N, C-alpha and C positions, 0 to 999 in steps of 0.2 A: 868494791872493788878496790883493793891496795894495787897503788902503780909504783914502779922502781924507775926514778929518772936519772941521766947522767946527760947533765949540757943540757935540761931541758926536753931532752928525747926519751920516751918510752922504750926502756929496754927488755920490762916485764912488766907481770901481773898476777894476782889473785884474787881470785872472784869468792867471794865467803858469805855465808848466811846463817841464820838461825831458823830453825825448822822444829816444829812442834813433831813429838812422835804419837802414834796411837794412844789413847787413854789405857790400856792394859798393860802398858810398858811402862820398867821401872825408873827407867831415864826419860824424865818427859818433854826437855829439849837437848837437842842436840846440834853442833857446829857442823857445817859442811862446807868444805872448799870443791868448787864445781871447776874451777880452773887454775892453774897454775902455768906460767910460761915465761921463758927468759929466752931472748933473742940467741941465736947461734953465737953471734960475734963478743957475745955478755957472760956465756955460761965459765962454769970452773971459776967463779970470781966470789960466789958467795951471797949473792943477788937471791938465789934461791931459798938459801938458807935465812937471810934476811927477811924476805917475804915470808915465810914459814913462823918466824919468830913472831911478826906483826899480828898474823892470823891470830895466831895462838892468845898473844896480847888482847885482841878483839875477843875474840871467847871468854877469856878470864875477865873483861870489863864486864863483860853480860852475864857473869856467873855460870857459864857453860862449863863443864866439867870434859865434856867429851867431843871431838870432832871426827869428819870423815874426809877422806880425800880418795877421790878415783884416777885411775891412771891406767893406759893400755896393759896388756900382759907382756907385752915386747918392748915397753920401754923400762929397759934394765938401768939405765942412768937414775931415773926417777925411783925405782927399786932402792938402789943403794941409798940414795939420797934417803928417804925416808926410814929406812932402817938404821942408817948411822945416827937419825934424829931420834931414834927410840920407838919407831911406830912399829906396830906390827900388821900383819895379814889378816884382814877380819872376814873377808869372802871371796869368791869366785865367781864371775858372770862370764857365762856361756852364751854365743851367738850362734844362731842357725839362720839358715837361708832356706825360703819359702818357692815355691814353683811359679811365684809370679813372675811376669815378660814384661819389662819396662820398656819396649820397644814397640807396644802394642798402643 
């Protein structure tokens, strides 16, 4: 996890990992960002951009060409950031609900 600090206070983080792909994939290893967060009081200051730059360096140092990052479809600010940084939408995941009742 890459951490953004201001005056010894954590104001953001970016969790990164390298994972193996199935053997039949052309790309054998891929980078993954599982979490990117900046506290509300520190947004719009370039912190998320800097965290992504550091994440890309992490992947580059490990000879990883591609990486993914997941976000909610409702997170318009993240979509704008990722597009501005040259990223493209790779896939869409839908969520459904079953009839399971959690009150039992």
